[in-house]
N, C-alpha and C positions, 0 to 999 in steps of 0.2 A: 504494500500500500504506500509506504513512504517513497519508494522509487517512482511511483506514478506522480506523486506530489512534486518531486524534483523535476520530472519531465514537464509537468504542467507549468511550473514556475519559469522554467527555461523557455518554453513555447510562448507564454503570454508576455514575457519580457521582450522576446524577439519581435513579437507582434507590435508591442508598444513602440519599440525602437523603429521598426519598419514604417509604422503609421506616421511617425514624425518625419521620416525621410520622404515618404510619398507625398505628404501634405506640403512639405517645403518645396519639392520639385513642382508640384501643381501650382503653388503660389507664384513661383518664378515664371512659369509658363502662362499664368493667368487663366487656368482651366478650372473645371469643377473641383471643389475642395472637400476634404474630409471634415465633418462637423467637429466643433470643439467638444460637443457632448460625447462623440465616439472616441475622441482622444482621451478624455477623462475616464470613459468607461473601461478602456483597456488598462489604464493605470489602476482603477478601482478594483478590477478583477485580479489584481496581483502583479500587474506589469509596471508598477511605479518606477522601479529602477531603470528598466529599459526606456521608459518614456522620459525620465529625467536625463539619462545619457543622450538620447536622441535629441532632446531639446537643446542641449549645449553643444553637442558635436555638430549638429546642422544649423545652429543658431536660429532656431525656430521657436516662436512664441515666447522668446525671452523678454519681450517688452510688455507682456501681459502679466500683471501682478498675480492674477488668479492661477496662472501656470507656475510662475516663479515661486510662489508661496504654497499654492494648493497641492502640487505634486509632492514636495517634501513632507507636507503634513500628512498626506495619504501614506507615504512610506513609513513615517513614524508610527502612525496608527496601526499599520500592518505589522510592523516589528513588535509593537506592544501586544497585539493579538496573538502573534506566534509565541511570544514568551509566556503569555497567560495560558494558552492552550497546551504548551509543553508541560506546564505544572500539573495538568490533570491527566 
Protein backbone atom coordinates (compact mmCIF):
# COMPACT_ATOMS: atom_id res chain seq x y z
CA UNK A 1 0.00 0.00 0.00
CA UNK A 2 2.77 2.43 0.91
CA UNK A 3 4.47 1.80 -2.45
CA UNK A 4 1.31 2.95 -4.25
CA UNK A 5 1.32 6.13 -2.19
CA UNK A 6 4.88 6.90 -3.30
CA UNK A 7 3.92 6.37 -6.94
CA UNK A 8 0.84 8.56 -6.51
CA UNK A 9 2.86 11.40 -4.95
CA UNK A 10 5.48 11.17 -7.71
CA UNK A 11 2.79 11.18 -10.41
CA UNK A 12 0.73 14.07 -9.01
CA UNK A 13 3.85 16.19 -8.47
CA UNK A 14 4.93 15.48 -12.05
CA UNK A 15 1.48 16.55 -13.19
CA UNK A 16 1.66 19.77 -11.14
CA UNK A 17 5.09 20.57 -12.57
CA UNK A 18 3.93 19.79 -16.12
CA UNK A 19 0.79 21.89 -15.80
CA UNK A 20 2.89 24.91 -14.87
CA UNK A 21 5.10 24.29 -17.90
CA UNK A 22 2.17 23.82 -20.28
CA UNK A 23 0.35 26.90 -19.00
CA UNK A 24 3.51 29.01 -19.28
CA UNK A 25 4.01 27.93 -22.90
CA UNK A 26 0.38 28.68 -23.68
CA UNK A 27 0.68 32.10 -22.05
CA UNK A 28 3.67 32.91 -24.25
CA UNK A 29 1.81 31.75 -27.37
CA UNK A 30 -1.38 33.52 -26.24
CA UNK A 31 -3.51 30.40 -26.70
CA UNK A 32 -6.08 28.63 -24.52
CA UNK A 33 -4.84 28.46 -20.91
CA UNK A 34 -5.15 26.06 -18.01
CA UNK A 35 -7.40 27.57 -15.36
CA UNK A 36 -5.92 28.67 -12.04
CA UNK A 37 -8.47 26.40 -10.37
CA UNK A 38 -6.96 23.38 -12.13
CA UNK A 39 -3.43 24.46 -11.19
CA UNK A 40 -4.47 24.71 -7.54
CA UNK A 41 -6.36 21.42 -7.74
CA UNK A 42 -3.21 19.56 -8.78
CA UNK A 43 -1.40 21.10 -5.81
CA UNK A 44 -4.29 20.34 -3.46
CA UNK A 45 -4.34 16.69 -4.50
CA UNK A 46 -0.74 16.30 -3.34
CA UNK A 47 1.24 17.98 -6.10
CA UNK A 48 2.24 21.09 -4.19
CA UNK A 49 5.98 20.42 -4.40
CA UNK A 50 5.85 19.91 -8.17
CA UNK A 51 3.65 22.98 -8.60
CA UNK A 52 5.99 25.16 -6.53
CA UNK A 53 9.03 23.90 -8.43
CA UNK A 54 7.26 24.50 -11.75
CA UNK A 55 6.22 27.97 -10.66
CA UNK A 56 9.81 29.03 -10.01
CA UNK A 57 11.60 27.00 -12.70
CA UNK A 58 9.35 28.41 -15.41
CA UNK A 59 8.79 31.79 -13.69
CA UNK A 60 5.06 31.30 -13.98
CA UNK A 61 2.44 32.81 -11.65
CA UNK A 62 5.18 34.32 -9.47
CA UNK A 63 3.48 37.72 -9.53
CA UNK A 64 0.23 36.32 -8.16
CA UNK A 65 0.28 36.47 -4.36
CA UNK A 66 -2.24 33.64 -4.04
CA UNK A 67 0.21 31.31 -5.81
CA UNK A 68 3.35 32.63 -4.12
CA UNK A 69 1.80 32.22 -0.65
CA UNK A 70 -1.00 29.74 -1.31
CA UNK A 71 1.07 26.87 -2.69
CA UNK A 72 3.56 26.87 0.21
CA UNK A 73 0.64 26.99 2.67
CA UNK A 74 -0.84 23.94 0.94
CA UNK A 75 2.52 22.18 1.23
CA UNK A 76 2.77 22.97 4.94
CA UNK A 77 -0.76 21.68 5.53
CA UNK A 78 0.02 18.50 3.61
CA UNK A 79 3.20 17.90 5.61
CA UNK A 80 1.32 18.43 8.89
CA UNK A 81 -1.38 15.99 7.78
CA UNK A 82 1.22 13.38 6.87
CA UNK A 83 2.89 13.78 10.25
CA UNK A 84 -0.44 13.48 12.05
CA UNK A 85 -1.48 10.44 10.02
CA UNK A 86 1.84 8.69 10.68
CA UNK A 87 1.18 8.92 14.40
CA UNK A 88 -1.90 6.73 14.03
